[in-house]
C-alpha positions as protocol buffer text, in pm:
chain_id: "A"
residue {
  index: 1
  type: UNK
  ca { x: 9908 y: 4325 z: 11719 }
}
residue {
  index: 2
  type: UNK
  ca { x: 9703 y: 4520 z: 11964 }
}
residue {
  index: 3
  type: UNK
  ca { x: 9850 y: 4552 z: 12316 }
}
residue {
  index: 4
  type: UNK
  ca { x: 9655 y: 4361 z: 12579 }
}
residue {
  index: 5
  type: UNK
  ca { x: 9493 y: 4591 z: 12834 }
}
residue {
  index: 6
  type: UNK
  ca { x: 9410 y: 4438 z: 13174 }
}
residue {
  index: 7
  type: UNK
  ca { x: 9048 y: 4448 z: 13287 }
}
residue {
  index: 8
  type: UNK
  ca { x: 9165 y: 4521 z: 13642 }
}
residue {
  index: 9
  type: UNK
  ca { x: 9466 y: 4749 z: 13687 }
}
residue {
  index: 10
  type: UNK
  ca { x: 9616 y: 4727 z: 14036 }
}
residue {
  index: 11
  type: UNK
  ca { x: 9864 y: 5009 z: 13970 }
}
residue {
  index: 12
  type: UNK
  ca { x: 9692 y: 5248 z: 14210 }
}
residue {
  index: 13
  type: UNK
  ca { x: 9773 y: 5000 z: 14491 }
}
residue {
  index: 14
  type: UNK
  ca { x: 10147 y: 4997 z: 14402 }
}
residue {
  index: 15
  type: UNK
  ca { x: 10098 y: 4632 z: 14309 }
}
residue {
  index: 16
  type: UNK
  ca { x: 10417 y: 4625 z: 14099 }
}
residue {
  index: 17
  type: UNK
  ca { x: 10619 y: 4685 z: 14420 }
}
residue {
  index: 18
  type: UNK
  ca { x: 10456 y: 4371 z: 14565 }
}
residue {
  index: 19
  type: UNK
  ca { x: 10553 y: 4155 z: 14269 }
}
residue {
  index: 20
  type: UNK
  ca { x: 10237 y: 4168 z: 14057 }
}
residue {
  index: 21
  type: UNK
  ca { x: 10305 y: 4121 z: 13685 }
}
residue {
  index: 22
  type: UNK
  ca { x: 10128 y: 4342 z: 13431 }
}
residue {
  index: 23
  type: UNK
  ca { x: 9940 y: 4037 z: 13301 }
}
residue {
  index: 24
  type: UNK
  ca { x: 9937 y: 3813 z: 13607 }
}
residue {
  index: 25
  type: UNK
  ca { x: 9616 y: 3608 z: 13614 }
}
residue {
  index: 26
  type: UNK
  ca { x: 9292 y: 3545 z: 13432 }
}
residue {
  index: 27
  type: UNK
  ca { x: 8975 y: 3541 z: 13645 }
}
residue {
  index: 28
  type: UNK
  ca { x: 8671 y: 3355 z: 13509 }
}
residue {
  index: 29
  type: UNK
  ca { x: 8318 y: 3328 z: 13640 }
}
residue {
  index: 30
  type: UNK
  ca { x: 8134 y: 3032 z: 13487 }
}
residue {
  index: 31
  type: UNK
  ca { x: 7788 y: 2998 z: 13632 }
}
residue {
  index: 32
  type: UNK
  ca { x: 7861 y: 3003 z: 14005 }
}
residue {
  index: 33
  type: UNK
  ca { x: 8220 y: 2876 z: 13970 }
}
residue {
  index: 34
  type: UNK
  ca { x: 8497 y: 3134 z: 14011 }
}
residue {
  index: 35
  type: UNK
  ca { x: 8839 y: 3027 z: 13882 }
}
residue {
  index: 36
  type: UNK
  ca { x: 9181 y: 3178 z: 13823 }
}
residue {
  index: 37
  type: UNK
  ca { x: 9475 y: 3089 z: 13601 }
}
residue {
  index: 38
  type: UNK
  ca { x: 9834 y: 3218 z: 13635 }
}
residue {
  index: 39
  type: UNK
  ca { x: 9963 y: 3353 z: 13304 }
}
residue {
  index: 40
  type: UNK
  ca { x: 10330 y: 3278 z: 13372 }
}
residue {
  index: 41
  type: UNK
  ca { x: 10381 y: 3563 z: 13619 }
}
residue {
  index: 42
  type: UNK
  ca { x: 10731 y: 3637 z: 13749 }
}
residue {
  index: 43
  type: UNK
  ca { x: 10647 y: 3597 z: 14118 }
}
residue {
  index: 44
  type: UNK
  ca { x: 10372 y: 3337 z: 14107 }
}
residue {
  index: 45
  type: UNK
  ca { x: 10013 y: 3306 z: 14221 }
}
residue {
  index: 46
  type: UNK
  ca { x: 9918 y: 3132 z: 14543 }
}
residue {
  index: 47
  type: UNK
  ca { x: 9580 y: 3018 z: 14677 }
}
residue {
  index: 48
  type: UNK
  ca { x: 9581 y: 2990 z: 15058 }
}
residue {
  index: 49
  type: UNK
  ca { x: 9961 y: 2966 z: 15045 }
}
residue {
  index: 50
  type: UNK
  ca { x: 9979 y: 2692 z: 14780 }
}
residue {
  index: 51
  type: UNK
  ca { x: 10148 y: 2789 z: 14452 }
}
residue {
  index: 52
  type: UNK
  ca { x: 9928 y: 2759 z: 14145 }
}
residue {
  index: 53
  type: UNK
  ca { x: 10106 y: 2595 z: 13848 }
}
residue {
  index: 54
  type: UNK
  ca { x: 10135 y: 2820 z: 13540 }
}
residue {
  index: 55
  type: UNK
  ca { x: 9842 y: 2789 z: 13295 }
}
residue {
  index: 56
  type: UNK
  ca { x: 9652 y: 2568 z: 13541 }
}
residue {
  index: 57
  type: UNK
  ca { x: 9289 y: 2661 z: 13609 }
}
residue {
  index: 58
  type: UNK
  ca { x: 9198 y: 2646 z: 13977 }
}
residue {
  index: 59
  type: UNK
  ca { x: 8861 y: 2711 z: 14140 }
}
residue {
  index: 60
  type: UNK
  ca { x: 8850 y: 2958 z: 14426 }
}
residue {
  index: 61
  type: UNK
  ca { x: 8586 y: 2988 z: 14696 }
}
residue {
  index: 62
  type: UNK
  ca { x: 8464 y: 3265 z: 14921 }
}
residue {
  index: 63
  type: UNK
  ca { x: 8717 y: 3320 z: 15197 }
}
residue {
  index: 64
  type: UNK
  ca { x: 9017 y: 3202 z: 14994 }
}
residue {
  index: 65
  type: UNK
  ca { x: 9325 y: 3425 z: 14999 }
}
residue {
  index: 66
  type: UNK
  ca { x: 9486 y: 3471 z: 14657 }
}
residue {
  index: 67
  type: UNK
  ca { x: 9841 y: 3607 z: 14655 }
}
residue {
  index: 68
  type: UNK
  ca { x: 9982 y: 3769 z: 14342 }
}
residue {
  index: 69
  type: UNK
  ca { x: 10348 y: 3775 z: 14443 }
}
residue {
  index: 70
  type: UNK
  ca { x: 10326 y: 3943 z: 14786 }
}
residue {
  index: 71
  type: UNK
  ca { x: 9998 y: 4123 z: 14703 }
}
residue {
  index: 72
  type: UNK
  ca { x: 9714 y: 3945 z: 14886 }
}
residue {
  index: 73
  type: UNK
  ca { x: 9347 y: 3951 z: 14791 }
}
residue {
  index: 74
  type: UNK
  ca { x: 9069 y: 3776 z: 14982 }
}
residue {
  index: 75
  type: UNK
  ca { x: 8787 y: 3636 z: 14771 }
}
residue {
  index: 76
  type: UNK
  ca { x: 8441 y: 3721 z: 14905 }
}
residue {
  index: 77
  type: UNK
  ca { x: 8137 y: 3593 z: 14719 }
}
residue {
  index: 78
  type: UNK
  ca { x: 7795 y: 3737 z: 14797 }
}
residue {
  index: 79
  type: UNK
  ca { x: 7523 y: 3495 z: 14689 }
}
residue {
  index: 80
  type: UNK
  ca { x: 7183 y: 3653 z: 14657 }
}
residue {
  index: 81
  type: UNK
  ca { x: 6874 y: 3446 z: 14725 }
}
residue {
  index: 82
  type: UNK
  ca { x: 6702 y: 3325 z: 14408 }
}
């Protein structure tokens, strides 16, 4: 089969050294709901310090801190006026 290529490659941030797996999470935006799912990563995914179970979809909100291993990302959502 075709190799899976990540949509976001964190290699330039030395993410591997922080415990980020090559295929670590899936990020989905459905309407205004942003969610993530851990794909069975070696070092886990955490939302605000709480480990996300593998293959479990979890909503994230603006201000949440998502940790991929020891690599931390803060979610910031900019809502434009409709």
